[in-house]
TORLO-218516 format. One line per field, with one value per residue: residue number from 1; residue in three letters; y, x, z of N, C-alpha, C, O in turn. Coordinates in nm, 2 decimals. Layout:
<gudos>
k c(NUM,...)
r c(Ala,...)
nc2 c(Y,...)
nc1 c(X,...)
nc3 c(Z,...)
cac2 c(Y,...)
cac1 c(X,...)
cac3 c(Z,...)
cc2 c(Y,...)
cc1 c(X,...)
cc3 c(Z,...)
oc2 c(Y,...)
oc1 c(X,...)
oc3 c(Z,...)
</gudos>
This chain:
<gudos>
k c(1,2,3,4,5,6,7,8,9,10,11,12,13,14,15,16,17,18,19,20,21,22,23,24,25,26,27,28,29,30,31,32,33,34,35,36,37,38,39,40,41,42,43,44,45,46,47,48,49,50,51,52,53,54,55,56,57,58,59,60,61,62,63,64,65,66,67,68,69,70,71,72,73,74,75,76,77,78,79,80,81,82,83,84,85,86,87,88,89,90,91,92,93,94,95,96,97,98,99,100,101,102,103,104,105,106,107,108,109,110,111,112,113,114,115,116,117,118,119,120,121,122,123,124,125,126,127,128,129,130,131,132,133,134,135,136,137,138,139,140,141,142,143,144,145,146,147,148,149,150,151,152,153,154,155,156,157,158,159,160,161,162,163,164,165,166,167,168,169,170,171,172,173,174,175,176,177,178,179,180,181,182,183,184,185)
r c(Met,Glu,Ser,Thr,Ser,Tyr,Gln,Ile,Thr,Pro,Gly,Trp,Leu,Pro,Asn,Pro,Val,Phe,Glu,Thr,Ala,Leu,Ala,Phe,Phe,Glu,Ala,Ala,Glu,Ala,Glu,Tyr,Ala,Arg,Glu,Thr,Lys,Lys,Val,Gly,Ile,Phe,Gln,Leu,Lys,Arg,Trp,Phe,Val,Val,His,His,Leu,Ser,Val,Leu,Ser,Val,Glu,Leu,Phe,Leu,Lys,Ser,Phe,Phe,Val,Lys,Val,Thr,Tyr,Gly,Pro,Val,Ala,Ser,Pro,Asp,Ser,Pro,Glu,Ile,Glu,Ala,Tyr,Lys,His,Ala,Phe,Leu,Gly,His,Lys,Ala,Ser,Leu,Lys,Glu,Leu,Pro,Pro,Asp,Val,Val,Thr,Leu,Leu,Lys,Arg,Tyr,Leu,Pro,Pro,His,Leu,His,Glu,Leu,Met,Asp,Asp,Leu,Asp,Thr,Asn,Lys,Ile,Thr,Gln,Gly,Arg,Tyr,Pro,Tyr,Glu,Gln,His,Glu,Gly,Lys,Gln,Arg,Phe,Pro,Phe,Gly,Asp,Asp,Gly,Gln,Arg,Leu,Ala,Glu,Gln,Trp,Leu,Ser,Leu,Ala,Arg,Glu,Leu,Ser,Lys,Phe,Pro,Asp,Phe,Tyr,Phe,Ser,Ser,Pro,Glu,Phe,Asp,Asp,Arg,Thr,Gln,Ile,Lys,Gly,Ser)
nc2 c(-3.76,-3.61,-3.42,-3.13,-2.98,-2.72,-2.54,-2.21,-1.96,-1.69,-1.37,-1.45,-1.42,-1.49,-1.46,-1.52,-1.54,-1.38,-1.13,-1.10,-1.08,-0.84,-0.67,-0.68,-0.57,-0.31,-0.21,-0.22,-0.02,0.20,0.22,0.27,0.52,0.67,0.64,0.76,1.03,1.10,1.30,1.43,1.38,1.23,1.08,0.78,0.57,0.30,0.07,-0.20,-0.28,-0.20,-0.37,-0.63,-0.65,-0.63,-0.86,-1.06,-1.00,-1.06,-1.33,-1.42,-1.32,-1.49,-1.73,-1.70,-1.73,-1.99,-2.16,-2.38,-2.45,-2.58,-2.75,-2.88,-3.18,-3.16,-3.19,-3.17,-3.02,-2.79,-2.72,-2.52,-2.44,-2.54,-2.38,-2.39,-2.25,-2.32,-2.29,-2.40,-2.42,-2.46,-2.32,-2.06,-2.11,-2.04,-2.16,-2.14,-2.37,-2.49,-2.37,-2.35,-2.43,-2.24,-2.01,-1.96,-1.92,-1.69,-1.51,-1.49,-1.36,-1.12,-0.99,-0.75,-0.84,-0.81,-0.82,-1.06,-1.22,-1.16,-1.27,-1.54,-1.60,-1.69,-1.96,-2.05,-2.05,-1.79,-1.63,-1.63,-1.49,-1.25,-1.18,-1.18,-1.05,-1.01,-1.25,-1.38,-1.50,-1.60,-1.43,-1.19,-0.97,-0.68,-0.56,-0.37,-0.03,0.31,0.39,0.14,-0.03,0.09,0.05,-0.23,-0.27,-0.13,-0.28,-0.52,-0.42,-0.31,-0.55,-0.67,-0.48,-0.51,-0.78,-0.75,-0.65,-0.84,-1.03,-0.88,-0.87,-1.14,-1.21,-1.05,-1.16,-1.31,-1.58,-1.65,-1.73,-1.99,-2.11,-2.25,-2.09,-2.19,-2.49,-2.79,-3.06)
nc1 c(-1.69,-1.42,-1.12,-0.99,-0.70,-0.47,-0.18,-0.06,0.10,0.35,0.19,-0.06,-0.39,-0.66,-0.41,-0.33,-0.09,0.09,-0.04,-0.01,0.27,0.30,0.17,0.35,0.58,0.48,0.45,0.72,0.82,0.68,0.77,1.04,1.03,0.94,1.16,1.37,1.30,1.36,1.56,1.84,2.00,1.87,1.68,1.68,1.74,1.55,1.65,1.64,1.37,1.27,1.44,1.37,1.10,1.13,1.28,1.10,0.90,1.04,1.08,0.81,0.73,0.88,0.77,0.52,0.53,0.50,0.24,0.00,-0.33,-0.61,-0.92,-1.15,-1.34,-1.68,-1.95,-2.23,-2.47,-2.55,-2.35,-2.06,-1.78,-1.46,-1.16,-0.82,-0.50,-0.16,0.18,0.50,0.69,0.85,0.82,1.06,1.21,1.29,1.36,1.52,1.54,1.30,1.12,0.96,1.15,1.14,1.06,1.27,1.48,1.38,1.38,1.65,1.73,1.58,1.65,1.89,2.24,2.36,2.13,2.02,2.22,2.20,1.94,2.01,2.12,1.92,1.91,2.10,2.27,2.31,2.09,1.99,2.18,2.15,1.89,1.88,2.13,2.23,2.23,2.46,2.79,2.72,2.51,2.63,2.64,2.48,2.20,2.32,2.38,2.33,2.48,2.56,2.35,2.14,2.22,2.21,1.93,1.83,1.92,1.78,1.52,1.52,1.55,1.30,1.13,1.19,1.10,0.83,0.75,0.80,0.59,0.48,0.69,0.72,0.48,0.51,0.73,0.90,0.89,0.65,0.43,0.49,0.44,0.23,-0.02,-0.18,-0.14,-0.28,-0.34)
nc3 c(-1.05,-1.23,-1.15,-1.31,-1.46,-1.54,-1.68,-1.64,-1.82,-1.81,-1.75,-1.81,-1.71,-1.47,-1.22,-0.92,-0.79,-0.93,-0.90,-0.62,-0.61,-0.75,-0.57,-0.35,-0.48,-0.54,-0.28,-0.20,-0.37,-0.28,-0.02,-0.07,-0.19,0.03,0.20,0.06,0.08,0.34,0.54,0.73,1.04,1.24,1.12,1.03,0.75,0.65,0.48,0.48,0.49,0.23,0.08,0.17,0.10,-0.17,-0.24,-0.17,-0.36,-0.60,-0.57,-0.57,-0.82,-1.00,-0.92,-1.01,-1.28,-1.35,-1.29,-1.17,-1.23,-1.08,-1.10,-0.88,-0.83,-0.90,-0.69,-0.73,-0.96,-0.84,-0.66,-0.57,-0.79,-0.73,-0.72,-0.75,-0.71,-0.77,-0.73,-0.86,-0.67,-0.35,-0.02,0.04,-0.18,-0.51,-0.76,-1.08,-1.22,-1.20,-1.37,-1.70,-1.99,-2.20,-2.08,-1.91,-2.10,-2.23,-2.01,-1.96,-2.20,-2.17,-1.93,-1.81,-1.79,-1.53,-1.36,-1.42,-1.32,-1.05,-1.01,-1.05,-0.81,-0.66,-0.68,-0.51,-0.19,-0.16,-0.17,0.09,0.22,0.08,0.14,0.42,0.53,0.78,0.91,0.85,0.96,1.22,1.29,1.37,1.21,1.08,0.88,0.61,0.66,0.54,0.23,0.13,0.22,0.08,-0.18,-0.20,-0.16,-0.38,-0.60,-0.58,-0.59,-0.85,-1.00,-0.93,-1.05,-1.32,-1.36,-1.32,-1.55,-1.73,-1.83,-2.05,-2.23,-2.28,-2.41,-2.64,-2.77,-3.05,-3.05,-2.93,-3.08,-3.13,-2.90,-2.65,-2.47,-2.26,-2.10,-2.10,-1.86)
cac2 c(-3.66,-3.59,-3.28,-3.09,-2.88,-2.67,-2.45,-2.08,-1.90,-1.55,-1.28,-1.51,-1.39,-1.44,-1.53,-1.46,-1.53,-1.26,-1.02,-1.08,-1.03,-0.70,-0.59,-0.66,-0.48,-0.17,-0.18,-0.19,0.11,0.31,0.24,0.33,0.66,0.73,0.64,0.86,1.16,1.13,1.38,1.46,1.28,1.15,1.00,0.66,0.51,0.16,0.00,-0.34,-0.30,-0.20,-0.49,-0.75,-0.65,-0.65,-1.00,-1.14,-0.98,-1.13,-1.47,-1.44,-1.31,-1.61,-1.84,-1.67,-1.77,-2.14,-2.18,-2.48,-2.42,-2.71,-2.74,-3.00,-3.25,-3.09,-3.29,-3.16,-2.90,-2.67,-2.69,-2.42,-2.49,-2.51,-2.35,-2.38,-2.21,-2.37,-2.27,-2.52,-2.40,-2.48,-2.23,-1.94,-2.14,-2.00,-2.20,-2.13,-2.50,-2.54,-2.30,-2.41,-2.39,-2.12,-1.90,-1.94,-1.86,-1.55,-1.43,-1.46,-1.26,-1.00,-0.92,-0.72,-0.94,-0.80,-0.86,-1.21,-1.28,-1.15,-1.37,-1.67,-1.62,-1.75,-2.10,-2.08,-2.00,-1.64,-1.56,-1.61,-1.38,-1.13,-1.14,-1.16,-1.04,-1.01,-1.39,-1.43,-1.49,-1.63,-1.32,-1.08,-0.86,-0.62,-0.52,-0.26,0.11,0.40,0.37,-0.01,-0.08,0.15,-0.02,-0.37,-0.26,-0.08,-0.39,-0.61,-0.34,-0.31,-0.68,-0.68,-0.39,-0.58,-0.90,-0.71,-0.61,-0.96,-1.09,-0.81,-0.91,-1.28,-1.21,-0.99,-1.22,-1.38,-1.73,-1.67,-1.80,-2.13,-2.16,-2.26,-2.01,-2.28,-2.63,-2.88,-3.18)
cac1 c(-1.64,-1.27,-1.07,-0.91,-0.60,-0.39,-0.08,-0.07,0.23,0.36,0.10,-0.20,-0.47,-0.62,-0.30,-0.32,0.05,0.14,-0.10,0.05,0.40,0.28,0.14,0.48,0.66,0.43,0.48,0.86,0.85,0.63,0.87,1.16,1.00,0.94,1.30,1.45,1.26,1.41,1.68,1.87,2.08,1.79,1.59,1.75,1.67,1.53,1.66,1.60,1.23,1.26,1.51,1.29,0.98,1.17,1.32,0.98,0.83,1.11,1.05,0.67,0.72,0.93,0.67,0.39,0.56,0.47,0.13,-0.10,-0.47,-0.69,-1.06,-1.18,-1.46,-1.81,-2.04,-2.36,-2.48,-2.57,-2.23,-1.97,-1.66,-1.35,-1.05,-0.70,-0.38,-0.04,0.31,0.59,0.80,0.82,0.89,1.12,1.30,1.23,1.47,1.50,1.53,1.16,1.05,0.97,1.27,1.12,1.05,1.41,1.55,1.34,1.43,1.79,1.73,1.51,1.71,2.03,2.33,2.37,2.01,2.01,2.32,2.13,1.84,2.07,2.15,1.80,1.94,2.21,2.25,2.34,1.96,1.97,2.27,2.10,1.77,1.91,2.27,2.27,2.24,2.60,2.88,2.64,2.43,2.71,2.63,2.34,2.18,2.41,2.33,2.38,2.49,2.56,2.21,2.06,2.26,2.15,1.79,1.80,1.95,1.66,1.40,1.54,1.51,1.15,1.07,1.20,1.02,0.69,0.72,0.83,0.49,0.46,0.80,0.69,0.38,0.56,0.85,0.86,0.86,0.53,0.34,0.52,0.41,0.09,-0.04,-0.23,-0.11,-0.37,-0.28)
cac3 c(-1.14,-1.22,-1.14,-1.42,-1.43,-1.65,-1.64,-1.70,-1.84,-1.76,-1.80,-1.83,-1.59,-1.34,-1.16,-0.79,-0.74,-0.99,-0.84,-0.49,-0.64,-0.78,-0.44,-0.27,-0.55,-0.52,-0.14,-0.20,-0.44,-0.20,0.09,-0.13,-0.21,0.17,0.26,-0.01,0.13,0.47,0.55,0.86,1.12,1.32,1.03,0.97,0.64,0.67,0.35,0.50,0.45,0.09,0.04,0.21,0.02,-0.31,-0.25,-0.17,-0.49,-0.70,-0.56,-0.62,-0.97,-1.06,-0.89,-1.09,-1.42,-1.37,-1.20,-1.21,-1.18,-1.07,-1.06,-0.81,-0.88,-0.86,-0.64,-0.79,-1.04,-0.75,-0.57,-0.64,-0.85,-0.64,-0.81,-0.67,-0.78,-0.70,-0.81,-0.86,-0.57,-0.20,0.07,-0.02,-0.29,-0.64,-0.85,-1.22,-1.28,-1.20,-1.47,-1.83,-2.06,-2.29,-1.99,-1.86,-2.21,-2.25,-1.90,-1.99,-2.30,-2.13,-1.82,-1.82,-1.73,-1.38,-1.30,-1.44,-1.23,-0.92,-1.01,-1.04,-0.67,-0.59,-0.68,-0.42,-0.06,-0.16,-0.15,0.23,0.25,0.02,0.21,0.56,0.55,0.93,0.95,0.82,1.07,1.34,1.33,1.42,1.12,1.07,0.74,0.59,0.67,0.44,0.08,0.11,0.23,-0.03,-0.31,-0.20,-0.18,-0.52,-0.69,-0.58,-0.64,-0.99,-1.05,-0.92,-1.15,-1.45,-1.36,-1.32,-1.69,-1.81,-1.91,-2.18,-2.32,-2.31,-2.51,-2.76,-2.83,-3.18,-3.03,-2.87,-3.17,-3.13,-2.76,-2.61,-2.35,-2.15,-2.13,-2.02,-1.81)
cc2 c(-3.64,-3.44,-3.25,-2.99,-2.84,-2.57,-2.32,-2.03,-1.75,-1.46,-1.32,-1.48,-1.46,-1.53,-1.46,-1.45,-1.41,-1.13,-0.99,-1.03,-0.88,-0.61,-0.57,-0.56,-0.33,-0.12,-0.14,-0.05,0.22,0.33,0.30,0.48,0.73,0.74,0.74,1.01,1.20,1.20,1.41,1.34,1.18,1.07,0.89,0.60,0.36,0.09,-0.14,-0.37,-0.30,-0.33,-0.61,-0.76,-0.68,-0.80,-1.09,-1.12,-1.05,-1.28,-1.50,-1.42,-1.43,-1.73,-1.82,-1.71,-1.92,-2.18,-2.29,-2.45,-2.55,-2.68,-2.88,-3.06,-3.17,-3.20,-3.29,-3.03,-2.77,-2.63,-2.60,-2.50,-2.45,-2.50,-2.33,-2.34,-2.26,-2.35,-2.39,-2.51,-2.43,-2.38,-2.11,-1.98,-2.11,-2.03,-2.19,-2.26,-2.55,-2.47,-2.37,-2.35,-2.26,-2.00,-1.86,-1.87,-1.72,-1.46,-1.39,-1.35,-1.12,-0.92,-0.87,-0.82,-0.93,-0.84,-1.01,-1.28,-1.28,-1.25,-1.51,-1.70,-1.69,-1.90,-2.14,-2.03,-1.85,-1.57,-1.54,-1.49,-1.25,-1.08,-1.10,-1.15,-1.04,-1.15,-1.45,-1.41,-1.50,-1.50,-1.20,-0.95,-0.80,-0.59,-0.39,-0.12,0.19,0.36,0.22,-0.07,-0.03,0.08,-0.16,-0.36,-0.22,-0.19,-0.48,-0.54,-0.33,-0.44,-0.71,-0.60,-0.45,-0.70,-0.86,-0.68,-0.73,-1.02,-1.01,-0.85,-1.06,-1.29,-1.15,-1.05,-1.30,-1.52,-1.75,-1.75,-1.95,-2.19,-2.17,-2.18,-2.10,-2.42,-2.72,-3.00,-3.28)
cc1 c(-1.49,-1.24,-0.99,-0.81,-0.53,-0.28,-0.09,0.07,0.23,0.26,-0.04,-0.28,-0.60,-0.50,-0.27,-0.17,0.12,0.09,-0.04,0.19,0.40,0.25,0.27,0.57,0.61,0.46,0.63,0.89,0.79,0.72,1.00,1.14,1.00,1.08,1.39,1.42,1.31,1.55,1.72,1.94,1.99,1.68,1.67,1.67,1.67,1.53,1.63,1.46,1.21,1.32,1.42,1.17,1.02,1.21,1.20,0.90,0.90,1.08,0.91,0.66,0.76,0.83,0.55,0.41,0.53,0.36,0.04,-0.23,-0.55,-0.83,-1.10,-1.31,-1.58,-1.91,-2.18,-2.37,-2.49,-2.44,-2.13,-1.84,-1.55,-1.22,-0.93,-0.58,-0.25,0.08,0.40,0.70,0.76,0.89,0.94,1.21,1.22,1.34,1.43,1.48,1.38,1.07,1.06,1.09,1.25,1.11,1.19,1.49,1.51,1.38,1.57,1.81,1.68,1.59,1.85,2.12,2.34,2.25,1.99,2.10,2.26,2.02,1.89,2.10,2.04,1.83,2.04,2.18,2.27,2.21,1.95,2.06,2.22,1.98,1.80,2.07,2.32,2.28,2.38,2.68,2.81,2.56,2.50,2.70,2.49,2.33,2.25,2.33,2.38,2.38,2.49,2.42,2.12,2.09,2.20,2.00,1.75,1.83,1.83,1.53,1.40,1.50,1.36,1.08,1.07,1.11,0.87,0.65,0.74,0.72,0.46,0.56,0.77,0.59,0.42,0.68,0.81,0.83,0.73,0.43,0.36,0.48,0.26,0.07,-0.09,-0.20,-0.19,-0.29,-0.39)
cc3 c(-1.12,-1.20,-1.27,-1.38,-1.55,-1.60,-1.71,-1.71,-1.80,-1.83,-1.82,-1.70,-1.59,-1.29,-1.03,-0.74,-0.80,-0.93,-0.70,-0.51,-0.67,-0.66,-0.36,-0.34,-0.53,-0.38,-0.13,-0.26,-0.35,-0.08,0.05,-0.14,-0.07,0.22,0.19,0.03,0.26,0.46,0.70,0.94,1.19,1.25,0.96,0.86,0.66,0.53,0.36,0.45,0.30,0.03,0.06,0.12,-0.13,-0.33,-0.26,-0.30,-0.60,-0.69,-0.61,-0.77,-1.04,-1.04,-0.98,-1.24,-1.45,-1.26,-1.25,-1.15,-1.19,-1.03,-1.00,-0.87,-0.82,-0.82,-0.70,-0.87,-0.96,-0.67,-0.65,-0.69,-0.76,-0.73,-0.72,-0.76,-0.70,-0.79,-0.78,-0.76,-0.43,-0.12,0.00,-0.14,-0.42,-0.74,-1.00,-1.29,-1.28,-1.31,-1.61,-1.90,-2.14,-2.20,-1.94,-1.97,-2.23,-2.13,-1.92,-2.09,-2.26,-2.03,-1.86,-1.75,-1.58,-1.30,-1.31,-1.34,-1.09,-0.91,-0.99,-0.89,-0.60,-0.59,-0.58,-0.28,-0.05,-0.13,0.00,0.27,0.20,0.10,0.36,0.58,0.69,0.98,0.92,0.95,1.20,1.39,1.39,1.33,1.12,0.92,0.72,0.60,0.56,0.30,0.05,0.12,0.12,-0.16,-0.31,-0.22,-0.32,-0.62,-0.69,-0.62,-0.79,-1.06,-1.04,-1.02,-1.29,-1.46,-1.37,-1.47,-1.79,-1.89,-2.05,-2.28,-2.37,-2.42,-2.65,-2.83,-2.95,-3.16,-2.97,-2.95,-3.17,-2.99,-2.74,-2.48,-2.23,-2.19,-2.04,-1.97,-1.77)
oc2 c(-3.66,-3.35,-3.34,-2.91,-2.91,-2.53,-2.32,-2.05,-1.70,-1.46,-1.24,-1.53,-1.50,-1.65,-1.36,-1.36,-1.34,-1.04,-0.88,-0.94,-0.80,-0.50,-0.46,-0.48,-0.24,-0.01,-0.05,0.03,0.33,0.45,0.38,0.56,0.85,0.84,0.81,1.10,1.31,1.17,1.40,1.23,1.06,0.99,0.91,0.59,0.30,0.05,-0.21,-0.47,-0.39,-0.39,-0.69,-0.86,-0.75,-0.85,-1.18,-1.22,-1.11,-1.34,-1.60,-1.49,-1.48,-1.80,-1.92,-1.72,-1.96,-2.23,-2.29,-2.43,-2.62,-2.60,-2.98,-2.99,-3.13,-3.29,-3.40,-2.95,-2.66,-2.52,-2.61,-2.61,-2.34,-2.59,-2.25,-2.40,-2.23,-2.38,-2.47,-2.59,-2.41,-2.34,-2.05,-1.89,-2.15,-1.94,-2.22,-2.28,-2.64,-2.52,-2.44,-2.24,-2.18,-1.89,-1.74,-1.78,-1.63,-1.34,-1.28,-1.26,-1.02,-0.80,-0.95,-0.88,-1.03,-0.89,-1.07,-1.38,-1.37,-1.31,-1.60,-1.82,-1.74,-1.97,-2.26,-1.98,-1.79,-1.45,-1.43,-1.41,-1.14,-0.96,-1.00,-1.24,-1.08,-1.17,-1.56,-1.33,-1.42,-1.48,-1.11,-0.85,-0.88,-0.58,-0.30,-0.11,0.15,0.29,0.18,-0.15,-0.11,0.04,-0.20,-0.44,-0.27,-0.20,-0.52,-0.61,-0.34,-0.44,-0.76,-0.64,-0.45,-0.72,-0.94,-0.69,-0.73,-1.05,-1.08,-0.87,-1.09,-1.37,-1.19,-1.01,-1.35,-1.58,-1.87,-1.83,-2.03,-2.31,-2.11,-2.20,-2.09,-2.46,-2.71,-3.04,-3.39)
oc1 c(-1.44,-1.32,-0.94,-0.83,-0.53,-0.29,-0.13,0.16,0.13,0.24,-0.13,-0.23,-0.65,-0.50,-0.20,-0.14,0.19,0.16,-0.03,0.23,0.48,0.30,0.29,0.64,0.70,0.49,0.66,0.97,0.86,0.75,1.05,1.23,1.05,1.12,1.47,1.50,1.31,1.63,1.63,1.92,2.02,1.60,1.71,1.55,1.77,1.43,1.59,1.43,1.14,1.27,1.41,1.14,0.94,1.17,1.19,0.85,0.84,1.05,0.88,0.58,0.70,0.80,0.48,0.31,0.54,0.40,0.00,-0.24,-0.55,-0.86,-1.08,-1.38,-1.58,-1.94,-2.24,-2.28,-2.46,-2.44,-2.12,-1.81,-1.54,-1.19,-0.93,-0.56,-0.25,0.08,0.38,0.79,0.64,1.00,0.88,1.26,1.11,1.40,1.32,1.42,1.35,0.96,1.15,1.12,1.34,1.16,1.23,1.57,1.60,1.41,1.61,1.90,1.73,1.60,1.92,2.08,2.34,2.26,1.94,2.07,2.27,2.01,1.83,2.11,2.06,1.77,2.07,2.07,2.25,2.21,1.89,2.02,2.24,1.96,1.75,2.13,2.43,2.33,2.41,2.65,2.83,2.55,2.44,2.75,2.40,2.42,2.25,2.22,2.48,2.29,2.43,2.38,2.04,2.00,2.15,1.95,1.66,1.75,1.78,1.45,1.30,1.44,1.30,0.98,0.97,1.05,0.79,0.53,0.71,0.73,0.43,0.53,0.79,0.60,0.38,0.72,0.70,0.75,0.68,0.35,0.27,0.49,0.19,0.15,-0.04,-0.24,-0.18,-0.19,-0.35)
oc3 c(-1.01,-1.23,-1.33,-1.28,-1.65,-1.48,-1.83,-1.62,-1.76,-1.95,-1.85,-1.59,-1.70,-1.32,-1.02,-0.66,-0.73,-0.90,-0.66,-0.43,-0.62,-0.65,-0.31,-0.28,-0.51,-0.36,-0.06,-0.21,-0.34,-0.04,0.12,-0.11,-0.06,0.28,0.26,0.01,0.30,0.38,0.78,0.90,1.20,1.31,0.85,0.87,0.68,0.48,0.26,0.39,0.25,-0.06,-0.03,0.07,-0.20,-0.44,-0.34,-0.35,-0.69,-0.80,-0.68,-0.83,-1.13,-1.13,-1.02,-1.31,-1.56,-1.16,-1.37,-1.02,-1.29,-0.94,-1.07,-0.94,-0.70,-0.89,-0.73,-0.86,-1.00,-0.62,-0.77,-0.65,-0.72,-0.81,-0.62,-0.87,-0.58,-0.91,-0.69,-0.77,-0.40,-0.15,-0.09,-0.20,-0.44,-0.80,-1.04,-1.39,-1.36,-1.34,-1.63,-1.88,-2.15,-2.24,-1.93,-1.95,-2.25,-2.15,-1.89,-2.08,-2.30,-2.04,-1.92,-1.65,-1.51,-1.19,-1.22,-1.29,-1.01,-0.80,-0.93,-0.85,-0.49,-0.50,-0.57,-0.26,0.05,-0.09,0.04,0.36,0.26,0.11,0.41,0.64,0.72,1.09,0.97,1.03,1.29,1.51,1.45,1.37,1.15,0.84,0.81,0.54,0.49,0.25,-0.05,0.03,0.07,-0.24,-0.42,-0.30,-0.38,-0.72,-0.80,-0.69,-0.86,-1.16,-1.14,-1.08,-1.36,-1.57,-1.42,-1.50,-1.90,-2.01,-2.14,-2.40,-2.48,-2.52,-2.75,-2.94,-2.96,-3.23,-2.96,-2.90,-3.20,-2.98,-2.81,-2.38,-2.12,-2.30,-1.92,-2.02,-1.72)
</gudos>
């Protein structure tokens, strides 16, 4: 027997990659809420945690917009169907070049310019500096404290928030009628 596969587009469920991205995003928002409640000199705000969770969710959201689902060959009618989900990216790289052109076009239209520019940083080494700023200059720097750390965390959290809503925009765009939700291979 042959295996079959197809690709799913943004918002098409089930998509475990999107669900995982959503879980990281919700964890980032919960941590952000905890950090903003801290007051006083001895309660250091850990913006790094919010930032790190947000960057991971951004990467996973992008990866979830191009997922290939494969069903392996079934040995017998009694054996279970094996379903595998695989995104088009390796490691921490979440390049926009790997996404279908219609998704990239709609992302550019959907996101505010400053967030799209931030997302473009995923294609460069800036993502390493954004995720791990303390790795710059041979590790002599630390993640920024105070307002700078909060600003960096809020930027990535904002991008993650917008990407979590992108599937709704994708389905409601006028071009949606011209696209196929599921592309067989």
